[in-house]
C-alpha positions as CSV (number, residue, x, y, z in Angstrom):
1,M,103.5,36.8,111.5
2,T,105.8,39.9,111.4
3,R,104.7,43.3,111.0
4,Q,106.3,45.2,108.0
5,R,108.7,48.0,109.1
6,L,107.4,50.5,106.8
7,Y,103.6,51.0,106.1
8,Q,101.3,54.1,104.7
9,T,98.3,54.8,105.4
10,E,95.5,58.0,104.6
11,A,95.6,60.6,107.4
12,I,94.1,63.8,108.8
13,I,96.3,65.7,111.5
14,I,94.1,66.6,114.2
15,K,97.2,67.5,116.8
16,K,100.1,68.7,116.9
17,T,102.8,68.8,120.1
18,K,105.9,70.7,119.8
19,L,108.8,68.7,121.0
20,G,112.3,70.4,121.8
21,E,113.3,72.7,119.3
22,A,112.2,71.4,116.0
23,D,110.5,68.1,116.4
24,C,106.9,67.5,116.7
25,I,104.5,64.4,118.1
26,L,101.4,64.3,115.9
27,T,98.0,63.0,116.3
28,F,96.2,61.1,113.4
29,C,92.9,60.2,112.5
30,T,93.1,57.0,110.2
31,P,90.3,55.5,108.4
32,H,91.7,51.8,109.2
33,L,94.0,52.3,112.4
34,G,92.3,55.2,114.2
35,K,93.6,57.3,116.1
36,I,97.5,57.0,115.9
37,Q,100.4,58.9,116.8
38,G,104.1,59.5,114.5
39,F,106.8,61.4,115.7
40,A,108.2,63.6,113.2
41,K,112.1,65.0,113.5
42,S,112.8,68.7,112.2
43,L,109.5,69.4,111.1
44,R,109.4,73.0,112.6
45,K,112.9,73.8,110.6
46,P,112.3,76.3,107.5
47,K,113.6,73.8,105.5
48,S,111.7,70.5,106.4
49,K,110.2,69.0,103.1
50,M,107.3,67.5,105.0
51,A,106.0,70.7,106.8
52,G,103.6,71.9,104.7
53,H,102.0,68.4,104.4
54,L,101.5,67.5,108.0
55,E,99.6,71.2,109.0
56,L,96.8,70.5,111.3
57,L,93.5,69.9,109.3
58,T,95.6,68.8,106.1
59,H,94.0,65.2,104.8
60,S,97.5,63.8,103.6
61,M,99.1,60.3,102.5
62,V,101.6,59.6,105.7
63,S,104.6,57.0,105.5
64,F,106.0,55.6,108.9
65,A,108.4,53.3,110.1
66,R,107.7,51.4,112.9
67,G,110.2,52.6,116.1
68,K,110.1,51.0,119.8
69,N,108.2,53.6,121.8
70,I,106.3,55.3,118.4
71,D,106.7,55.0,115.2
72,M,108.3,58.0,112.7
73,V,106.7,60.1,109.9
74,V,109.3,59.4,107.3
75,G,107.2,60.9,104.4
76,A,104.4,62.7,103.5
77,Q,102.0,63.7,100.0
78,T,98.9,66.1,100.7
79,I,95.6,65.1,99.4
80,D,94.1,68.1,100.9
81,S,95.2,71.1,102.3
82,F,91.5,72.3,103.2
83,L,92.8,75.9,102.9
84,P,89.9,78.2,103.5
85,L,90.0,76.9,106.8
86,K,93.3,77.8,107.7
87,S,93.1,81.2,106.2
88,D,89.4,82.5,108.0
89,L,89.1,82.9,111.5
90,D,85.1,81.5,111.8
91,L,85.8,78.7,109.8
92,S,89.7,77.9,111.5
93,S,87.7,77.9,115.2
94,R,84.8,75.3,113.6
95,A,87.7,73.1,112.3
96,L,89.5,73.0,115.6
97,Y,86.3,72.8,117.7
98,V,86.2,69.3,115.2
99,I,89.2,67.9,115.4
100,E,89.4,68.2,119.4
101,L,86.1,66.7,119.7
102,V,87.2,63.9,117.2
103,A,90.6,63.4,119.1
104,Q,88.2,63.1,122.8
105,F,85.9,60.8,120.9
106,S,88.5,58.5,119.1
107,A,90.2,55.4,120.5
108,D,94.0,54.7,120.1
109,N,95.1,52.6,117.6
110,Q,91.2,50.8,117.2
111,E,89.7,51.2,113.3
112,N,86.7,53.3,113.2
113,Y,86.0,54.0,109.5
114,T,83.0,56.2,110.5
115,I,84.7,58.7,112.6
116,F,87.5,59.3,109.4
117,R,85.0,59.3,106.9
118,L,82.7,61.7,109.3
119,L,85.6,64.3,110.0
120,L,86.8,64.1,106.5
121,D,83.3,65.2,105.2
122,T,82.9,68.0,107.9
123,L,86.0,69.4,107.0
124,D,84.9,70.1,103.7
125,R,81.2,70.8,104.2
126,L,82.6,73.7,106.1
127,V,84.5,75.0,103.3
128,R,81.3,74.4,100.9
129,E,78.1,75.0,103.1
130,N,76.7,78.0,104.1
131,D,75.1,77.2,107.2
132,K,77.9,76.3,109.4
133,E,75.8,76.2,112.8
134,L,74.1,72.7,111.0
135,V,77.3,71.3,109.9
136,M,78.4,71.6,113.4
137,R,75.2,70.2,114.8
138,S,75.1,67.3,112.6
139,F,79.1,66.2,113.2
140,E,78.6,66.3,116.7
141,M,75.3,63.6,116.3
142,R,77.0,61.7,113.7
143,L,80.5,61.7,115.8
144,L,78.0,60.8,119.4
145,E,76.6,58.3,116.9
146,A,80.0,56.6,115.9
147,A,81.7,56.9,119.6
148,G,79.1,54.8,121.2
149,Y,76.9,57.6,123.0
150,R,74.0,58.2,120.9
151,P,71.2,59.9,123.2
152,Q,67.8,58.6,123.2
153,L,65.2,60.9,122.2
154,Q,62.0,59.0,121.7
155,H,61.6,57.4,124.5
156,C,61.4,58.6,128.3
157,L,64.4,56.9,129.5
158,S,62.4,56.4,132.7
159,C,59.1,55.3,131.9
160,H,60.1,53.8,128.7
161,T,57.0,55.8,126.9
162,A,57.2,56.8,123.8
163,L,57.7,60.8,123.9
164,Q,54.7,63.2,123.0
165,P,55.0,66.0,121.2
166,V,55.4,68.5,124.2
167,P,58.2,70.5,125.5
168,N,59.8,66.9,127.4
169,A,63.2,67.4,129.0
170,F,66.8,66.4,127.9
171,C,68.8,65.0,131.2
172,A,72.5,64.1,130.2
173,T,73.3,62.1,133.0
174,A,70.6,59.6,131.6
175,G,72.0,60.2,128.1
176,G,68.5,61.7,126.3
177,M,65.0,62.4,126.7
178,M,62.5,62.1,129.8
179,C,59.0,63.3,129.7
180,P,57.7,66.1,131.5
181,E,56.4,64.2,135.1
182,C,59.5,61.8,134.9
183,A,61.9,64.9,134.7
184,R,60.7,66.2,137.5
185,T,62.9,63.2,139.9
186,Q,65.8,64.9,138.2
187,P,67.1,68.1,139.0
188,L,69.7,68.6,136.1
189,A,67.0,67.9,133.3
190,Y,65.9,70.6,131.4
191,P,63.6,71.6,128.9
192,L,63.5,71.4,125.3
193,S,61.1,72.9,122.7
194,V,59.2,70.9,120.5
195,N,61.0,72.2,117.4
196,A,64.3,71.5,118.6
197,Q,63.2,67.9,119.5
198,K,62.1,67.4,115.9
199,V,65.4,68.9,114.9
200,L,67.5,66.9,116.8
201,R,65.8,63.8,115.7
202,L,66.1,64.5,112.1
203,L,70.1,65.2,112.9
204,Q,70.4,61.4,114.0
205,A,68.2,59.8,111.9
206,D,68.8,61.8,108.3
207,D,71.9,62.5,105.8
208,F,73.2,66.2,105.4
209,S,71.2,66.0,101.9
210,I,68.2,66.1,103.9
211,I,69.5,68.1,106.6
212,S,70.8,71.2,104.5
213,R,67.5,72.0,103.4
214,L,66.2,73.2,107.3
215,K,66.6,77.1,107.9
216,L,67.1,77.2,111.5
217,P,65.8,80.9,113.4
218,P,68.5,81.8,115.6
219,E,66.5,81.0,119.1
220,L,66.2,77.5,118.0
221,A,69.9,77.5,116.5
222,V,71.0,78.8,120.1
223,E,68.8,75.9,121.8
224,L,70.3,73.2,119.8
225,E,73.6,74.1,120.5
226,S,73.3,74.6,124.2
227,V,71.5,70.9,124.7
228,I,74.3,69.1,122.6
229,R,77.3,71.0,124.4
230,N,75.9,70.4,127.5
231,Y,75.5,66.7,127.0
232,L,79.5,66.5,125.6
233,R,80.2,68.7,128.6
234,Y,78.9,65.9,130.8
235,L,80.6,63.1,128.7
236,L,84.2,64.8,128.5
237,E,83.6,66.1,132.5
238,R,85.1,69.6,130.9
239,D,85.1,72.3,128.7
240,L,87.1,71.6,125.2
241,K,89.5,74.2,124.7
242,S,88.5,75.3,121.5
243,V,85.0,76.2,122.9
244,A,86.2,79.2,124.4
245,W,87.6,80.6,121.4
246,L,84.5,79.7,119.3
247,D,82.8,81.5,121.3
248,T,84.9,84.4,121.4
249,L,84.6,85.0,117.5
250,K,80.8,84.6,117.5
251,H,80.7,87.9,119.8
252,I,83.6,90.1,117.5
């Protein structure tokens, strides 16, 4: 059975690469096609009719024509432009971090509706919710789970005993927590406070309607950001480009 030459899908634009004088290659997160790319001819010309519908962080209905090496974008209509994310530097930096992570943890051409829905919900929460840090930490933990990297937070990964409410240690190379005794054999494991462990488990187990009720002291927020970021860095074997900008804006 041959595939239709023309097809259409919901998509969120997560990457935009300039090509030549006016063209672009766009990367999309879609609900049923996974992460896909499309060639947008003359998109950067001032008179382009599609440009406004194919900006980064835009949720659109996109039409494609199948090509030999890459499919061509032939139409687009905005569903949600998420304008606040593009007009505020802090929100922009957070949203760019989010889509960079999605791009890194999404497989090409493999359906993952969970990641698409998570991305859409996270962009919406960044606009609506007051505690942006909670939105970010919740997104990171959900993305890790959807991508198959859910950290073990209930039992020691070495001796397999249930963790006690004490400062246990997180070990990125092992993929989760270790009890204090086993952590002594892992030089890269570092202790986490009891409260940090509780919040990580909550982020992993509950929906955002419950998570949003949390009030994190600044030192706990920093601890959570540090442990998750270190785990992401280990998995990706590098820092994300957007992290430097995110950190710079926090200190302005």
